[in-house]
Each structure stands twice: as C-alpha cells, then as structure tokens.
C-alpha positions in Angstrom: -16.3 22.6 0.6 -17.7 22.6 4.4 -15.2 23.9 6.9 -13.5 21.9 9.6 -12.1 24.1 11.9 -10.2 21.4 13.9 -8.8 19.7 10.9 -5.1 20.3 10.6 -2.7 20.7 7.6 0.2 17.9 7.2 3.0 19.3 5.1 5.4 17.3 3.7 9.0 17.4 4.6 10.4 19.9 2.3 14.1 20.0 1.5 14.2 23.6 -0.1 13.1 25.4 -2.7 15.4 24.3 -5.2 16.0 20.7 -6.0 18.9 19.0 -4.0 22.4 18.4 -5.7 22.4 14.7 -7.0 25.0 13.4 -4.5 22.9 15.1 -1.8 19.7 13.7 -3.0 21.1 10.4 -3.3 22.6 10.8 0.1 18.7 11.8 1.1 17.4 8.7 -0.3 19.2 6.5 1.9 17.7 8.1 5.1 14.4 9.3 3.8 13.6 10.0 0.2 10.5 12.0 1.3 12.5 15.0 2.6 14.6 15.3 -0.4 12.0 16.7 -2.5 11.8 20.4 -2.9 9.0 22.9 -3.2 9.1 23.2 -6.7 8.2 19.2 -6.9 5.1 20.4 -5.7 4.4 23.0 -8.4 5.8 22.2 -11.5 4.4 19.7 -13.9 7.8 18.4 -15.1 11.3 18.3 -13.5 14.3 17.2 -15.4 17.5 16.4 -14.1 20.6 14.0 -14.7 20.4 11.8 -11.4 23.7 8.7 -11.7 24.3 9.5 -15.3 20.8 9.5 -16.5 18.1 11.7 -17.4 15.5 11.8 -14.6 11.9 12.9 -15.1 9.8 13.7 -12.6 5.9 13.4 -13.8 3.3 15.6 -12.2 1.4 16.4 -15.6 -2.0 14.2 -15.3 -1.7 13.4 -19.6 1.8 12.4 -19.3 1.1 10.2 -16.8 -1.8 8.4 -18.3 0.8 8.1 -21.6 3.3 6.3 -19.7 0.8 3.8 -17.6 -1.5 3.4 -20.3 -1.1 4.6 -23.7 2.5 3.4 -24.2 3.0 1.6 -21.2 5.1 -1.4 -22.8 7.6 1.2 -23.5 8.5 1.4 -19.7 9.6 -1.2 -17.6 11.1 -1.2 -14.1 13.9 0.0 -13.3 17.2 -2.2 -11.9 16.4 -0.3 -8.6 13.0 -1.4 -8.0 13.9 -5.0 -9.4 16.5 -5.4 -6.8 14.4 -3.9 -3.7 11.3 -6.1 -4.6 12.9 -9.5 -5.9 13.5 -10.7 -2.3 10.2 -10.2 -1.1 8.0 -11.0 -3.8 10.1 -13.0 -6.4 8.9 -13.6 -10.2 5.1 -12.7 -8.6 2.8 -10.4 -10.4 4.6 -6.9 -9.1 7.5 -8.0 -11.1 6.6 -10.2 -14.2 6.9 -9.2 -17.5 5.4 -9.5 -21.0 3.4 -12.8 -21.6 4.3 -14.2 -17.8 2.6 -11.2 -16.2 -0.6 -11.6 -18.5 -0.6 -15.2 -17.2 -0.2 -14.3 -13.7 -2.6 -11.4 -13.6 -5.3 -13.6 -15.2 -4.6 -16.1 -12.7 -4.6 -13.7 -9.6 -7.3 -11.2 -10.4 -10.5 -14.1 -9.8 -9.1 -13.6 -6.1 -10.1 -10.2 -5.8 -12.9 -9.8 -8.0 -15.9 -8.0 -6.6 -17.7 -11.8 -5.7 -14.9 -12.2 -3.2 -15.5 -9.1 -1.2 -18.3 -10.6 1.3 -16.0 -13.3 2.1 -13.1 -10.8 2.9 -15.4 -8.7 4.9 -16.6 -11.5 7.0 -13.0 -12.3 8.1 -12.3 -8.8 8.5 -15.5 -8.5 11.0 -14.5 -11.5 13.0 -10.7 -9.8 13.4 -11.6 -6.3 13.8 -13.8 -7.5 16.6 -11.1 -9.8 18.2 -9.0 -6.8 18.0 -11.8 -4.5 19.7 -11.8 -7.1 22.6 -7.8 -7.2 23.0 -7.4 -3.1 23.2 -10.4 -3.0 25.7 -8.5 -5.2 28.1 -4.7 -3.5 27.3 -4.3 -0.5 29.7 -2.5 2.6 29.2 -1.0 4.0 25.9 -1.8 1.7 22.8 0.8 1.1 19.7 -1.6 1.1 16.9 1.1 0.9 14.0 1.7 -2.8 15.6 -1.6 -3.3 15.9 -2.4 -2.8 12.6 0.2 -5.0 11.0 -0.9 -7.7 13.4 -4.2 -7.3 12.3 -3.3 -7.1 8.7 -1.4 -10.3 8.5 -4.3 -12.3 10.1 -6.7 -10.9 7.8 -4.6 -11.8 4.9 -4.2 -15.5 6.5 -7.8 -16.3 6.8 -9.0 -14.8 3.3 -6.0 -16.5 1.7 -5.4 -19.5 3.5 -8.6 -20.4 5.9 -5.6 -20.2 8.8 -5.6 -18.0 11.8 -1.8 -16.8 11.6 -0.9 -17.1 15.7 1.9 -19.6 14.3 3.3 -17.5 11.8 2.7 -14.3 12.2 5.1 -13.0 14.8 7.9 -14.6 12.7 6.7 -12.8 9.4 6.1 -9.1 10.8 9.7 -9.3 12.5 10.9 -10.6 8.7 9.0 -8.0 6.9 10.5 -5.1 9.7 13.8 -6.3 9.3 13.5 -6.5 5.4 12.0 -3.0 5.1 14.0 -1.3 7.7 17.6 -2.6 6.4 17.9 -4.2 3.5 15.2 -2.3 1.2 16.6 1.0 2.0 18.6 1.8 -1.4 22.6 2.9 -1.7 23.8 4.5 -4.6 25.1 1.3 -5.9 21.6 -0.6 -5.5 20.3 2.3 -8.1 23.3 2.5 -10.6 24.2 -1.0 -11.1 22.1 -3.2 -13.9 19.5 -5.7 -12.0 21.9 -8.8 -13.3 25.0 -7.4 -11.8 25.1 -8.1 -7.9 25.5 -5.3 -5.5 27.1 -5.7 -1.9 23.8 -5.8 0.0 22.1 -8.3 -2.6 23.8 -11.3 -1.1 22.4 -10.5 2.3 18.8 -10.0 0.2 19.2 -13.4 -1.0 19.6 -15.1 2.4 16.7 -13.1 3.5 14.5 -14.7 0.3 15.8 -18.1 1.4 14.2 -17.6 5.0 11.1 -15.7 3.6 10.5 -18.4 1.0 10.5 -21.2 3.7 8.2 -19.4 5.6 5.6 -18.9 3.0 6.3 -22.9 2.2 5.5 -23.9 5.4 2.2 -21.7 5.5 1.0 -23.3 2.2 1.7 -27.0 3.7 -0.3 -25.9 6.6 -3.5 -25.0 4.4 -2.9 -27.8 2.2 -3.1 -30.2 5.2 -6.0 -28.5 6.3 -7.8 -28.6 3.3 -9.7 -31.6 3.6 -11.4 -30.6 6.4 -12.2 -27.2 4.9 -16.2 -27.3 3.6 -16.8 -26.1 0.0 -20.4 -25.5 0.4 -22.0 -25.2 -3.2 -18.7 -25.4 -4.7 -17.5 -21.8 -4.2 -14.0 -21.4 -3.6 -13.1 -21.6 0.3 -10.3 -19.0 0.3 -8.2 -17.0 -2.4 -5.8 -20.0 -2.5 -8.0 -21.9 -3.8 -8.4 -19.3 -6.7 -4.8 -18.5 -6.9 -4.0 -22.3 -7.5 -5.9 -22.8 -10.8 -5.3 -20.9 -14.0 -8.8 -20.2 -15.0 -8.2 -20.6 -18.7 -6.4 -23.9 -18.9 -7.7 -25.4 -15.5 -4.0 -26.4 -15.0 -2.4 -26.2 -11.6 0.0 -23.3 -10.9 3.5 -24.5 -10.0 4.5 -24.5 -6.5 7.3 -21.9 -6.7 4.9 -19.6 -8.8 2.3 -20.1 -6.3 4.8 -19.3 -3.5 5.8 -16.0 -5.1 2.0 -15.2 -5.8 1.2 -15.8 -2.1 4.5 -13.8 -0.7 3.3 -10.9 -3.1 -0.4 -10.6 -1.7 1.2 -11.3 1.9 3.9 -8.8 1.8 2.5 -6.1 -0.9 -1.0 -6.6 0.8 -0.2 -6.5 4.5 2.1 -3.4 4.2 -0.3 -1.5 2.4 -3.6 -1.9 4.5 -1.5 -1.7 7.9 -0.4 1.7 6.9 -3.5 2.8 5.6 -5.0 2.2 8.7 -2.3 3.7 10.7 -2.2 6.9 9.1 -6.1 7.0 9.2 -6.0 6.7 12.7 -2.9 9.0 13.3 -5.2 11.4 11.2 -8.7 11.2 12.8 -7.0 11.3 16.6 -6.1 14.9 15.5 -9.6 15.7 14.1 -12.4 15.3 16.7 -15.1 16.5 14.0 -14.0 13.8 11.9 -13.8 10.8 14.2 -17.2 11.8 15.3 -18.8 11.7 12.3 -17.4 8.2 11.9 -18.8 7.2 15.1 -22.2 8.6 14.2 -22.3 7.0 10.6 -20.8 3.5 12.2 -23.0 3.5 15.3 -26.0 1.6 14.4 -24.4 -0.7 12.2 -23.7 -4.4 12.5 -19.8 -4.4 12.0 -18.9 -8.4 12.9 -18.7 -11.3 11.1 -22.5 -11.6 9.8 -23.1 -8.0 9.2 -19.7 -6.6 7.5 -20.5 -7.2 3.8 -23.7 -5.5 4.2 -22.2 -2.7 6.0 -20.1 -1.5 3.3 -22.5 0.2 1.3 -23.4 2.4 4.5 -20.0 3.5 5.6 -19.9 6.2 3.2 -18.1 8.9 5.2 -15.7 6.4 6.7 -14.4 5.3 3.2 -13.9 9.0 2.6 -11.7 9.2 5.3 -9.7 6.2 4.0 -9.4 7.9 1.0 -8.2 11.1 2.0 -5.7 9.3 4.4 -4.3 7.6 1.2 -4.0 10.8 -0.5 -2.0 12.5 2.0 0.1 9.2 3.1 0.2 6.8 0.3 1.6 3.5 0.8 4.0 3.6 -2.0 5.7 6.9 -2.6 6.8 6.7 -6.1 6.7 4.4 -9.4 9.5 4.3 -11.5 9.7 3.2 -14.9 12.8 2.8 -17.8 12.2 4.1 -21.2 12.7 1.4 -23.6 12.7 3.6 -26.8 12.8 7.6 -27.2 8.7 9.0 -26.7 6.8 11.7 -26.4 4.6 11.8 -23.3 1.7 14.6 -23.4 4.4 17.2 -25.0 7.2 15.6 -22.7 10.3 14.6 -24.7 11.2 11.1 -22.9 15.1 9.9 -24.0 15.7 6.1 -24.6 17.1 5.0 -21.4 15.4 7.8 -19.0 14.2 7.0 -15.5 10.4 8.4 -14.9 9.4 8.8 -11.9 5.4 9.2 -10.9 5.1 9.8 -7.4 1.7 9.8 -5.5 3.5 11.7 -2.8 4.0 14.5 -5.1 0.9 14.1 -6.7 -1.5 13.9 -4.3 0.2 17.3 -2.3 0.8 19.3 -5.7 -0.4 22.7 -5.7 -1.9 23.0 -9.3 -3.8 19.8 -8.5 -5.4 20.1 -5.5 -7.0 22.9 -3.3 -5.3 23.3 0.3 -3.4 20.2 -0.7 -2.2 19.5 2.8 -5.3 19.7 4.6 -6.7 16.4 6.0 -10.7 16.9 4.6 -12.5 13.8 3.5 -15.2 16.0 2.2 -13.0 16.1 -1.4 -14.4 12.3 -1.7 -17.7 12.4 -0.8 -20.5 11.8 -3.3 -21.4 15.0 -5.4 -17.9 16.6 -4.5 -16.0 17.3 -7.8 -13.9 14.3 -8.1 -9.9 14.7 -8.5 -8.3 14.5 -12.1 -8.1 11.0 -12.7 -4.2 10.8 -12.8 -3.7 13.2 -10.1 -4.6 10.3 -7.5 -3.1 7.4 -7.8 -2.6 5.3 -4.2 -2.9 2.1 -6.1 -1.5 3.2 -9.2 -3.1 2.9 -12.5 -3.6 1.1 -16.0 -2.9 -2.5 -16.6 -0.5 -2.7 -13.5 -3.3 -1.1 -10.8 -2.9 -2.8 -7.8 -5.2 -6.1 -8.2 -6.0 -5.7 -4.5 -7.4 -2.4 -4.3 -10.9 -3.0 -3.4 -9.4 -5.5 -0.9 -7.4 -2.9 0.9 -10.0 -0.5 0.5 -12.6 -2.7 2.1 -10.6 -3.9 5.1 -9.5 -0.4 6.1 -12.7 1.1 5.7 -14.5 -1.8 8.2 -11.7 -1.7 10.7 -11.7 2.0 10.7 -15.3 2.0 11.6 -15.3 -0.7 13.9 -12.6 1.1 16.2 -14.0 4.4 15.9 -17.5 2.7 16.7 -15.7 1.2 19.7 -13.4 3.5 21.1 -12.3 7.7 21.3 -9.2 8.0 20.1 -6.9 10.5 20.9 -2.8 11.1 20.7 -1.1 10.2 23.8 1.7 13.2 23.0 2.3 15.9 20.7 5.8 14.8 19.2 5.5 15.0 15.3 5.5 12.0 13.5 7.9 12.2 10.3 6.8 10.0 7.2 9.5 8.2 6.4 10.2 6.1 3.2 11.9 3.4 1.4 9.3 1.1 -0.3 6.4 2.0 2.0 5.5 5.2 3.4 6.0 4.8 7.6 6.1 6.8 10.5 9.4 7.4 12.0 8.5 6.2 15.0 5.1 4.4 16.6 3.4 7.5 18.2 1.1 6.3 21.4 -2.3 6.7 21.7 -5.2 6.8 24.3 -8.6 4.8 23.8 -11.7 5.5 25.9 -14.4 3.2 25.3 -17.5 4.8 23.7 
C-alpha cells in the first residue's frame, strides 16, 4: 500500500484496557457509548458479559456475524431499546417492521432505490451541490460544514423524493431532528431494560415528538400531492421516489397514507443523517490530508459535476468514492446493530443463549486490529480497484443481509458527487486544531461543529 506521509491516524476514544463494569458502562452510554469501549473490544473476536441481567455478546468474528445477519436472521430481532429510540422517528416503517409486514414494505420501497433511479438522483445532487458551492463562495470567514451538510442532505432528499424544494420545511425538519438526536435519542438505563410495550418515563415526550414529526411529514406529502398535477411524466417514468413508493409493485394497490408517511419519515431521517454525517467526516478527514485532497481535485477537475454531467461522472470518480468508503470505515454513521436471540443458537462456534443481546458494532469491526492493517490510519487506497478487498463481514457501514440499508447506493452516490464538487471548487482546511471527538447515540456525530476555511481553486 502506497505511503501517504501526511495522512493522519484517527484513534478512537478508549475507556481503558479492560471492559468497564456494567454500571459504569451504562452511565457512559448516556454520555458517549464510543468512549465506553475498551482496548480488548478492538482486539478480541468475541466478548461476553452480563449487562442489565442479560448475556451480552459482542461479535467481531465475521463468520459469526454472517450467521446472525444472514444464515439465521429470523432468529434475531430488534432489542426493546432500539425500538423505543427509533419508533418516534421512523414509526413502523422499513427499519422496525418485522416478518411479512417487513417483506411487503421492502418490496414496495426497493424499486425507489434500484440502479435505474441513480441518474435521477445524480441530477438532483448535481443541482444542489452547485447551489451549495455558490453559497459557500459568498460566505466570508469560517464555514460550519456540519450545518451545511445537513441542509444539503435534506434538500437532496426533498427534491429526489418529492420534487420539492425544501426551503419551506428544512429549518423545522433540521431543528426537530437535532432536538431528538441530542435529547430524546440518548438512552437511559430504564430505556434499555424495560420491554418495548411498557412505557419508560421519556416515552411520553417521545410520543409528543412523534405527533409533531408526523405532522411535518404530512405537510410535505400534501405539498407534493398538490404539485403532482404539474409534474411532467414524460414517457411514463416515475417523476420522483414518492411515485415509486406510493404503490405496491406486485398488487398495484396504493400504499396507505399512514404507511407512506412512515416510509417517508424513515427515508428522510435515516437517509439524511447517514449522508450528512458521511460527508462531514469525509470533509474533516480530507482537510487533514493535503495529498488526498489534491488527488480528489485532480480527478474531479476536468469533470462536469453539474446537473447534466453528474450521472455520467460517477464512473470516473474512482478515488473520490474510495475516500468516501474509507471515511465510512473510520466513522460509520451507525455505530452498532443490536439483536435479541429468540432461541438458543450457535453462531460459528459462539454459543448464543436464548434472550442474549448480540451487538455487531461497525465502530469496532472497522477498527479491529485483527481485521485491518493500521486500522486507525486514514488511507483511501484500501478501497481502490486492485487492492485486497476487506473481509465481507468486517466492513458494514450499511449493515448486511436481508436488512441491509436499502438506500446504500443512494448515500454513496450523493456523498461521492458532493465531495468531488466541493474539492473541485475549494481547497479545504481546518480553521483550528481543537480535537473533534466522535459521539454516538443513534448516529456517530462530532462533539462540536469544527470551523473550516475555504480557498477557491
């Protein structure tokens, strides 16, 4: 692997050599669960402990992960804590649905993210990225990329899903998602130990939030339906993702308004957060690595990344895409997947008792010392064609198996195009040297929005 002398190491926060006692770990979960992991979590294949009266298994063994997520996926269900924290945002949409309900929803939503929709998405991304470049060029002084990336991701989601510019909705949407992510999404001990059907103290505030959130989603759907008559259909192709999501592809029947609202809420909240954070961390990393940034600039420089050229440009942004993939390795948007074993099982030699909580943490896997060479080093060449591919279940930025994120290619397309466009337009530098600490509740976000300087190329 080529030497990149100015590419830095980005080590994770470490609690210490040994796992924290259960009570201390529970308290750390409320503050920042990432800082609660021990060094052993980045070295061992399997860790077992009793936590909140249950066996908790942390799996860093790829064969065992494959067993849980694919080979015997029906045996593993969401934890009550996961349901409690995600339901106010996504309802019974694709993320939390189970069984036949999940299969029906997946069948309905999947066409919205098929490869044939990517050119439509690329055009929307190209337009929004051009607008962002113009905004940043006129913005003097320090730049808050975290805020800009959230705004951009909401705007792209709105145009791609609803053919709507989001100016009327984005400020409220961003404020609500921030309110929830930084407050009600922070788990307490009681949130984790209570069964999902039994209300926890914060659930009443979460339900009030959900009513307000669904009210905003309904406003957006109503605005799109009011605009529908004026949207061209051309040769009968879908006008946007809502056209695709609104009808069951097998039965031809319309999806119910409430189910459609949950699907839209899922796509906006999950998709917006994933892409915005992926872009923020990619920009943070390239601002620290001049050689990486220069290579992106050389690759993107001669390419048309605007509305008309964005779709064709994707195949030429090989290095930029590798930078996004490496950023997702170091800072995966979701730090962990949690499942509960319905029945006793054996996962590649690991005994899993009935009722055990299984944690599969991309945060640990992606930095595991037995799965990666120099795991804390930012090196996009890991993902270039010709480099040895990572072990399949050692790299899970979007999950794996039947419940892999349906919008993975959507997010990668958007992040690659936007990163290329920004580096094409600007040299990006940090405006200070203060450390940026990754913090996780539902997503991996920075502890503060660091400032950046931009210089036009």
